[in-house]
Residue, then its C-alpha position, 0 to 999 in steps of 0.5 A: x500500500x502506497x502512502x499519499x499525502x495531498x495538500x489542498x484536499x478540501x475541494x477540487x483536484x485535491x479532493x478528487x485525487x484523494x478519493x481516487x487514490x483511496x479507491x485504488x487501495x492506497x493510504x491517503x493523507x488528505x490535508x487541508x487548512x480547515x479539517x472540518x471541510x473534509x468531513x464528507x470526504x472522510x465519511x465516504x472513505x469510511x463507508x467504503x472501507x478505504x484508508x483515508x485520514x484528514x490532517x490539518x496542514x497550512x502550506x503557508x505555516x511552517x509549524x503546521x507543516x512540521x506538525x503534520x509530518x511529525x504525525x503522519x511520517x514521510x509519505x511515499x507520494x507527495x502531491x503539492x496541490x494547494x493553491x490560490x489565485x490573484x486577479x490583478x493587473x501587473x502594475x496594480x497589485x499591492x505588496x500584500x496581494x503579491x505576497x499572498x499569491x506567492x506564499x501559497x503557490x511557491x513558498x508553500x510548495x517549497x516548504x512541503x518539499x523541504x519537509x518531505x524530500x530529505x526523508x525520501x532521499x534518505x529512504x532512496x524512494x519517493x514521488x513528488x507531483x506538483x500541480x502546475x497549470x498551463x499558466x506556467x507556460x503562458x502569462x494571461x492578462x490580469x492573472x500575471x502574478x498567478x502565472x508568475x507563481x506557476x512559472x516559478x513552479x516550473x523552475x523549481x520542479x525541473x531543478x528538483x528533478x535533476x537534484x533528487x533523481x539520483x536518489x530514487x525520487x521522481x518529480x512530475x509536473x501536471x499542467x491543467x487547463x481550465x476546469x470547473x473547480x472550487x479554485x474560484x473560492x480561493x481567488x482574490x481580486x486586487x483592490x485596484x481591480x474592482x468591478x466597474x474599472x476599465x481593466x476589470x471590464x476588459x478582463x471579464x470579457x477576456x474570460x468569456x473569450x478564453x472559455x471559447x477556446x475549446x469547442x462547447x460540447x454541451x458538457x463542462x470539462x471534467x476535473x476528474x480527468x486531472x485527478x486521474x492524471x495525478x494518480x497515474x503519473x504518481x504510480x507510473x515510473x515511466x510517466x513523463x516529467x510534464x503532462x498537459x491536461x485539457x484541450x485548451x492546455x494542449x492547444x495553447x502549448x502547441x501554438x506557443x511552441x511553433x515559433x517566436x513569441x510574437x507569432x504566438x502573441x498575434x495568434x492569441x490576440x486574433x483568436x481572443x479579439x484582444x487588440x489595442 
């Protein structure tokens, strides 16, 4: 039985990944800032006789991380899923808003790696799955700080893979596109990005255009697809380092890889009708 620790398991990809690992017979440590939000997850696991524990863990708090690892030990698999999103023009975010974005999405991941990976190296085995985003390859307007954190996660993940691969620790990066999850509940709008401001109105229109990048089949994209990829790459020794998930992510990555940035910029501005 593989022990899997997942951050941000109260909803979205994290909750679905916890359910999927548990359903496959693995020992799941589903962590979250507010354990009461995991009551339904724990009850479902208990009803089906699955091994799943809810543990308090806040990735922005080193003491909270240390306490959780002291309680559960070094897992076989670490899934860094917890994250938040700041919506803001690059030139308008405050220091507090910028730090809030980086604390969870970058520093939080680094704290978890620092707490878990040395034990994996000593053991000579382990897997780290970092949940990134297509935003790690493309910076979209009015989500530049979110994209910056996901770009940072790309660099951290690459470096970590080089550093620990010799000790038997695998590192993987999952890059979803847009899926209907509760990340919106962890979204913060900058004070300078209030409803009714010109930039906010432009951003709202852009959101509609971006959702139209993938043909509407009448059914929303299923976030379970991302959870399934997380589980697959964690358990498959031959899984690639990067895995894109979603038609929009695959399309955007393909277009960007075809030539210089200026050609990509022109293609995206035309597709989204986002000209001056």
